BANUVO-260179 format. One line per field, with one value per residue: residue in one letter; z, x, y of N, C-alpha, C, O in turn; residue number from 1. Coordinates in pm, whole numbers. Each point is the difference from the previous one (the first is absolute). Layout:
! residues N
aa	(A;...) $
n_zz	(Z;...) $
n_xx	(X;...) $
n_yy	(Y;...) $
ca_zz	(Z;...) $
ca_xx	(X;...) $
ca_yy	(Y;...) $
c_zz	(Z;...) $
c_xx	(X;...) $
c_yy	(Y;...) $
o_zz	(Z;...) $
o_xx	(X;...) $
o_yy	(Y;...) $
i	(NUM;...) $
This chain:
! residues 225
aa	(M;Q;M;R;E;Y;V;T;K;Y;D;S;L;A;A;E;D;T;L;F;N;I;P;H;R;K;E;Y;L;L;S;R;I;G;K;G;K;R;V;L;D;V;G;C;L;G;G;R;I;S;K;V;I;Q;D;Q;N;N;E;V;W;G;V;E;V;N;A;N;A;A;A;V;A;E;K;R;G;I;Q;V;K;V;A;N;V;E;D;G;L;P;F;E;N;S;S;F;D;V;V;N;A;G;E;V;V;E;H;L;Y;D;T;K;F;F;F;Q;E;S;H;R;V;L;K;E;G;G;I;L;I;F;T;T;P;N;L;N;S;I;E;N;R;I;R;I;L;L;G;G;Y;P;S;M;I;G;A;Y;P;E;D;H;F;G;D;H;V;R;I;F;N;L;E;K;I;E;E;L;C;F;Q;T;G;F;K;V;E;D;V;S;G;A;P;G;L;Y;E;A;G;H;G;L;D;K;P;L;G;W;M;S;K;L;L;P;R;W;S;K;L;L;M;V;T;A;R;R;I) $
n_zz	(15708;-193;126;-247;35;197;94;-141;180;114;-11;-67;-109;-109;-124;-177;53;-102;-207;-76;33;-181;187;-98;-17;-31;83;9;-81;-17;267;-133;-111;193;-54;-139;80;-162;-123;163;-141;-30;-240;-150;-80;0;155;21;-54;-243;-64;97;-16;-144;78;-9;-140;-130;-113;-9;51;-181;98;-155;132;156;-120;40;38;-131;-203;116;-111;-150;-11;-121;-157;-89;3;-173;111;-188;271;-112;140;-64;-112;256;170;-204;154;37;-92;203;-68;97;68;-50;158;-128;195;-45;199;105;178;51;-35;74;19;-236;155;-65;-65;158;62;-225;-13;221;-109;-132;126;133;157;-96;100;-157;72;233;-97;213;-254;150;-129;150;-114;-7;-133;222;-243;-250;196;116;-152;29;168;-196;-220;-23;-155;-17;173;-13;124;-218;-13;85;-143;-96;8;287;-154;-209;-30;221;-170;17;117;139;53;76;32;-137;131;248;22;36;223;171;-53;-148;159;-10;104;150;26;-193;175;-151;109;-148;85;129;-142;193;-24;-151;142;-61;11;-117;-152;37;21;-140;2;198;-29;-192;-25;144;13;-72;114;86;-101;49;29;-140;76;-303;186;-200;95;-110;-12) $
n_xx	(20827;-163;125;7;276;149;-78;63;162;-100;80;-208;48;139;-13;-111;-157;61;54;-17;142;86;92;-134;113;-35;135;241;142;-11;195;189;-4;48;-146;-15;287;-114;155;161;29;57;-23;-124;236;75;42;168;253;142;46;184;215;114;150;228;-144;163;-62;-56;131;111;240;15;143;-56;119;227;149;149;212;198;164;148;196;82;77;205;-188;-3;109;27;37;123;-52;142;-166;-2;-126;46;12;-206;-35;94;184;194;-197;-64;175;-44;77;-101;17;25;-100;-45;-149;-122;29;-176;71;230;187;93;158;166;-19;67;140;182;56;179;-214;-86;249;183;-131;44;-63;42;-91;97;196;62;95;-271;-47;-30;12;-91;-2;-107;-211;-126;-165;-136;-44;-196;-135;59;-62;21;189;-32;158;-99;81;237;13;61;-141;139;-196;-10;-128;-185;65;-149;-56;-40;194;269;-25;78;196;-96;-23;80;197;-62;90;116;-145;184;-53;137;-73;36;-31;223;-86;257;53;6;-160;-179;-147;93;-210;192;-62;-149;234;66;-175;-12;212;10;-130;151;147;-76;-79;-137;-119;-91;-30;-75;-156;-61;-140;-121;27;-84;193) $
n_yy	(-1102;7;137;114;49;34;200;147;-168;184;-175;53;-167;62;260;-137;-41;99;-22;-256;-246;79;-92;-60;-139;-258;-63;-20;59;-208;-14;-46;-264;-179;169;-175;-132;127;-60;5;-203;207;-41;112;1;-179;142;-113;44;-17;-221;-40;136;-138;-188;98;-206;-206;183;-182;148;-104;-40;-109;137;-96;72;-102;205;150;-38;-1;138;-130;-143;82;8;-64;76;-110;244;-59;1;168;-178;-172;-91;-85;158;-113;141;50;209;-26;-186;17;-160;-209;-20;-223;152;-196;141;159;39;-181;-129;151;186;44;-96;85;-114;-38;79;-24;-263;-12;82;-13;-151;66;-12;127;94;-10;-180;67;-182;32;-203;-34;-151;-131;-95;163;-224;-2;9;119;1;-174;-48;261;-75;-197;155;93;-201;165;-36;-265;-56;8;-137;-133;-86;-97;172;-20;-123;-135;-173;-103;126;-120;128;-115;255;-120;-34;-131;-200;98;139;-268;-88;43;-179;69;181;-88;-180;-125;-233;-124;-20;-183;-217;19;-229;-43;46;-33;218;66;102;185;164;21;-174;-101;19;-216;-220;-77;-99;-153;-186;-135;-262;160;270;-142;207;-180;-199;-22;-68;31;61;7;180;-190;126) $
ca_zz	(10;1;41;9;-71;162;-35;-127;-47;143;-53;124;39;114;97;11;119;84;-17;114;156;80;173;58;-151;-37;61;11;-140;57;8;-84;-151;12;-79;-91;-47;-101;120;-63;60;-14;2;32;-35;-55;59;153;93;-64;-6;125;-14;-65;61;43;-87;-91;-133;-3;-60;33;-86;5;-129;-41;-34;84;140;-30;-91;86;92;-55;55;191;-65;25;-73;33;-75;15;-81;107;61;65;-111;7;-14;-85;20;96;87;72;51;162;121;88;-155;181;-105;41;-2;-161;-9;82;-109;-84;-32;42;90;-56;-99;43;155;-10;-78;91;75;-61;-28;127;-33;142;150;-34;55;-84;88;-20;215;26;107;111;0;153;33;80;-73;4;127;61;-63;-24;40;93;-72;-65;-167;13;-48;-116;-75;-33;-44;-135;-64;80;169;24;-3;-45;-43;29;39;112;131;52;108;86;1;-81;-33;25;-92;-165;-42;-39;-104;-78;52;183;136;65;41;142;17;64;6;36;-19;-138;-95;110;161;-30;-13;66;165;-1;-62;64;87;-74;-96;93;-19;-133;27;127;-60;-151;-19;59;-94;-106;-139;-38;-15;66;-86;-73;-54;-74;22) $
ca_xx	(-150;-53;-137;-95;17;-43;-117;-99;-53;47;-164;-52;-172;81;-5;-91;-56;120;-21;-157;-45;-40;-62;-92;9;-126;-73;-15;-28;-122;-107;56;-2;-216;-26;17;65;155;107;99;-1;116;129;-88;48;-52;-77;-45;-83;-99;-154;-30;-68;-124;-128;-133;-56;28;45;111;113;134;57;62;89;-36;-76;-56;-94;-171;-133;-124;-150;-111;-165;-97;-96;17;60;156;65;181;75;70;-24;142;-93;-165;-91;-60;-127;-42;15;-51;-17;-54;-53;120;70;146;201;86;98;23;48;132;1;-12;113;-50;-125;-138;-136;-152;-88;-98;-73;-130;-50;-92;-78;-120;-99;-29;-33;-57;79;149;47;163;126;152;88;36;120;38;-48;17;53;139;100;2;75;106;58;89;109;-43;-33;-137;-122;-61;135;107;125;42;-142;-125;38;-94;-22;128;-105;0;136;-21;37;-100;0;-145;75;23;-89;-36;99;-22;-172;-85;23;-77;-146;-53;6;-5;-78;1;108;-29;134;-110;166;1;-67;52;54;-144;-1;179;-43;39;-99;-117;76;28;-71;-16;87;43;-121;2;124;-26;186;90;-15;106;-94;-140;-110;-13;-67;101;-50;13;-97) $
ca_yy	(8;66;-70;-66;-132;-86;4;-81;-117;-50;-92;116;-14;-103;-1;118;-59;30;167;9;5;120;68;156;-3;-8;81;179;-15;-22;135;97;46;35;-37;106;121;-30;-57;-57;-82;-32;-139;-74;-126;-115;93;-35;165;13;-29;51;76;48;-78;61;100;190;-14;-29;2;-14;47;-80;-88;-155;-38;-96;-2;44;-100;34;119;39;-74;31;159;105;124;12;38;-74;89;-38;211;110;61;61;-33;-35;0;133;54;54;-90;-80;66;-104;-24;-79;-84;-50;-73;56;121;-49;-9;57;122;130;60;95;20;-127;88;110;11;-26;133;12;-155;38;35;153;-74;-180;-22;-148;-118;-102;-60;-49;-12;126;48;-48;-22;13;-186;25;-20;-90;-19;-37;50;-44;-1;-169;109;-39;-101;114;118;-129;-18;-45;-46;-119;56;-25;160;88;68;175;149;132;-19;57;-5;124;202;29;19;157;67;-30;34;100;17;-95;8;-112;-6;-135;3;-102;-148;-106;-39;-173;-80;-18;-126;-110;-13;-117;-168;5;-12;191;130;109;35;110;101;25;67;54;63;77;117;-25;-51;-128;-169;-52;116;81;-28;156;156;165;84;103;58) $
c_zz	(69;132;-20;-104;36;44;-98;-46;161;26;177;4;138;184;66;68;153;65;0;110;64;61;-8;-202;-63;124;31;-199;7;17;-13;-84;-4;-115;-109;-100;-97;78;-201;77;8;22;103;-1;8;25;102;109;-76;71;128;-43;-112;82;109;-45;-2;-115;-11;-123;40;-69;21;-77;17;-158;45;110;-29;-32;197;80;-115;-16;162;-40;54;-137;-15;-136;20;-61;145;59;-12;-168;0;-4;-110;36;-93;89;114;-38;69;131;85;-86;154;-106;150;-29;-158;-28;77;-183;-89;-71;91;41;55;-144;11;52;-44;-122;46;60;-145;-76;80;-28;127;109;-25;107;-120;138;-54;179;-55;128;80;60;171;65;121;10;15;76;5;-80;-49;116;77;-84;-101;-78;43;-102;-113;-158;-70;-74;-203;-84;53;132;16;-13;-1;-137;44;35;63;128;63;112;32;-43;-97;-106;-52;-73;-121;-64;52;-101;-88;-3;85;79;29;62;109;15;79;5;2;-27;-130;-75;-20;97;63;77;133;104;21;-76;135;70;-98;-76;107;43;-94;77;88;-76;-187;-31;52;-96;-107;-106;21;-54;37;-159;-20;-53;-125;30;-157) $
c_xx	(-53;-160;-121;-61;6;-104;-94;78;19;-142;-33;-41;74;-6;-162;-40;95;-96;-152;-25;91;-43;-106;43;-148;-148;2;-30;-167;-114;31;-104;-178;-44;-87;36;99;87;89;127;179;90;-113;23;-177;-196;-91;-95;-139;-98;-12;-121;-101;-137;-94;-3;86;108;180;98;77;76;164;128;6;-68;-78;-112;-136;-109;-55;-77;-124;-90;-26;-90;41;62;177;91;103;73;117;10;62;-5;-77;-104;-112;-137;-43;24;-147;-127;-101;19;166;145;69;56;65;136;62;103;211;70;56;109;-52;-79;-87;-67;-71;-75;-86;-28;-104;-49;-89;-100;-147;-74;56;-59;-2;194;176;34;107;108;139;55;21;133;75;-23;27;71;166;-22;100;166;157;81;104;84;-62;-54;-154;-119;-64;16;68;101;-16;-174;-29;48;-183;-78;11;-70;-51;97;-34;-34;-114;17;-154;19;-86;-155;-158;31;9;-158;22;99;-94;-195;-59;23;-60;-107;-8;99;1;143;-65;154;-26;-18;138;-65;-78;28;86;-20;-26;-103;-59;72;41;-83;-46;60;4;-157;10;109;24;132;100;-48;52;-116;-70;-75;-5;-132;19;-121;-26;-11;91) $
c_yy	(180;20;-12;-148;-56;8;-62;-79;-67;-77;63;-97;-119;29;79;-111;39;168;60;25;80;39;86;80;80;86;108;-20;45;93;116;93;-15;-79;63;65;-30;-68;42;-62;3;-108;-125;-189;-24;24;-63;141;55;-21;1;110;41;-108;163;120;183;-53;-15;5;-39;56;-127;-18;-102;-39;-156;-25;89;-109;-132;19;51;-124;15;99;109;120;37;14;-13;145;24;200;68;67;79;-111;-50;109;129;67;-37;-117;-76;88;-49;-2;-74;-81;-92;-59;51;137;24;-76;128;80;95;-15;118;8;-136;62;145;-75;-83;156;11;-77;43;67;100;-84;-132;-23;-103;-53;-70;0;11;44;98;58;13;-50;-105;-128;124;86;-14;-86;87;62;-93;-32;-52;82;87;-72;107;17;-48;132;37;-42;-121;-8;-60;208;92;107;132;53;117;-49;148;-19;132;101;-5;-38;119;-14;60;24;171;98;-71;35;-98;70;-48;48;-104;-75;-64;-71;-163;-44;-34;-115;-127;-27;-61;-163;-71;-23;134;65;29;37;148;106;115;142;84;103;189;114;-14;25;-69;-148;-51;77;167;101;121;23;66;63;126;126;164) $
o_zz	(99;-21;86;-40;-53;-19;31;-122;9;16;87;89;90;98;93;-8;102;105;27;48;123;-43;70;-35;-8;-29;13;-4;10;-64;53;6;-72;-23;22;-75;29;114;-113;97;20;109;90;35;2;-70;24;47;57;61;21;-9;23;-3;33;24;40;12;2;-84;121;-94;110;-98;-110;22;-1;22;43;51;1;72;22;-2;101;87;63;-41;86;-95;113;-113;102;-42;21;-10;-91;-66;57;-85;-65;101;-62;11;-20;23;48;-121;100;-97;76;-87;-100;-93;-10;-35;-77;-58;115;-63;44;-24;-90;-13;63;-83;-85;80;9;-92;-31;-98;92;10;60;-4;-112;95;-115;103;-120;94;-41;92;57;112;-82;106;91;-95;-45;32;-28;-22;89;39;-48;13;25;-123;-29;-97;80;-17;-83;63;62;41;-90;59;65;-36;-74;79;16;-18;-45;45;-54;-39;-9;-90;-99;-74;-57;-108;-100;-23;75;-61;30;2;-34;16;111;-92;115;-51;51;-42;-88;82;-115;66;101;-38;65;61;60;34;40;71;19;-31;-66;29;34;35;-32;-30;-21;-50;-19;7;-73;-41;104;-67;111;-120;77;-74;7;27;-25) $
o_xx	(49;-106;-72;-102;-67;-43;-68;-9;53;-97;87;-78;-60;2;-7;120;-25;-45;-47;-62;-2;-84;45;-59;-34;-107;-101;-113;-44;-97;-70;-36;-79;49;-31;-64;96;-45;-47;43;42;48;24;-95;-86;-79;-115;-111;-105;-65;-119;-122;-92;-116;-118;43;-26;67;78;-34;6;-56;47;-7;52;-104;-122;-90;-112;-108;-117;-90;-100;-123;-54;-82;-71;116;56;-1;40;11;-16;22;-24;92;-40;5;-102;-79;99;32;-107;-119;-117;80;79;-22;40;-7;73;42;3;78;69;107;91;42;33;-96;-115;-108;-80;-121;-88;-11;-82;-93;-122;-65;-118;38;67;-105;-86;102;21;42;20;48;-8;-44;-22;-18;101;0;45;25;84;-18;95;119;103;106;82;75;75;18;-88;3;-25;-70;81;-48;49;-97;-104;8;-83;37;-38;52;-16;92;70;-58;32;31;8;-95;-118;-39;-73;-64;33;-40;-48;-38;0;-91;-110;66;-118;-26;-53;80;-15;87;-96;91;-86;-47;39;24;35;72;-18;71;-97;-23;78;-95;-10;26;-16;-70;-2;12;-56;-8;57;85;115;29;69;-16;37;63;16;21;76;-67;28;-120;-64) $
o_yy	(54;-60;-52;-56;-88;-114;-97;9;-111;75;-5;33;-60;-74;81;-28;-63;46;111;96;-3;79;91;102;118;53;68;-49;114;40;85;118;61;-111;117;73;-71;-2;7;62;-114;-30;-80;-70;88;-64;36;21;28;84;24;-14;79;42;6;113;114;-103;95;-84;21;58;28;-74;-17;-62;-14;-81;-29;-29;-39;-43;68;11;-46;31;78;-5;69;-79;25;48;-68;114;119;81;72;-104;39;-39;32;-62;0;27;-32;91;81;9;59;-75;65;-76;-72;20;101;51;-33;-100;28;46;9;55;-25;-17;60;90;-35;3;10;49;-15;64;-48;-64;-65;69;-47;67;-40;48;27;67;114;80;-42;51;-79;-57;-1;75;63;-7;-60;59;24;-89;-85;121;-83;1;117;28;-48;112;77;41;-24;-116;-13;101;98;105;97;-23;100;-107;111;-110;111;68;35;74;1;-75;104;43;52;115;-97;-58;47;104;10;119;4;-19;40;71;-57;71;0;-79;-20;-101;-62;-92;-103;-80;46;116;86;32;121;117;103;97;118;117;105;119;-107;-73;39;-119;70;114;55;81;52;-19;59;-72;120;14;102) $
i	(1;2;3;4;5;6;7;8;9;10;11;12;13;14;15;16;17;18;19;20;21;22;23;24;25;26;27;28;29;30;31;32;33;34;35;36;37;38;39;40;41;42;43;44;45;46;47;48;49;50;51;52;53;54;55;56;57;58;59;60;61;62;63;64;65;66;67;68;69;70;71;72;73;74;75;76;77;78;79;80;81;82;83;84;85;86;87;88;89;90;91;92;93;94;95;96;97;98;99;100;101;102;103;104;105;106;107;108;109;110;111;112;113;114;115;116;117;118;119;120;121;122;123;124;125;126;127;128;129;130;131;132;133;134;135;136;137;138;139;140;141;142;143;144;145;146;147;148;149;150;151;152;153;154;155;156;157;158;159;160;161;162;163;164;165;166;167;168;169;170;171;172;173;174;175;176;177;178;179;180;181;182;183;184;185;186;187;188;189;190;191;192;193;194;195;196;197;198;199;200;201;202;203;204;205;206;207;208;209;210;211;212;213;214;215;216;217;218;219;220;221;222;223;224;225) $
């Protein structure tokens, strides 16, 4: 099975609650986006994050590969186009102030094309915000030191996080942004998807903010130049 077929058929709504509750993510998004913006939410799933952004007095469009998830987002009042972003973003040039891609880029084979498409649909000076697992997290450093397998990576599609085909660290993010017409403006960190509520979310949250290079997830704002 090709990756696009796997992602299209995968019940992405099953993980939406967990993704929605990533510590600090919503606060980071809202603080970076502000109000009165036209926002494209890539991989919008059932529209929970899109709705939060929209409720902050923003116009929001979603794009989602899973038609069932897109239908749920539409019921929440989000305008959605069903499309595979690996074929391009189905919007006109200079259409948006912000592109948000939460937990998307690690699923794409041609990440450079996605960044180029984000650059195309953004207005001059617009921003791309994305979150993605961090290869150099403190957890992965310890796992590898002990002979284990890195977190949030899989060896085959059905493996846990096996649909992650690209894994980033801050160095590669900056390199990719530079090559596609973006400049990294801000980087913050967040604990992992499954650590909130386990008594570790507060200390991990503070560590992620202070030392994003060691955090499990990287939250990045890059400006179109």
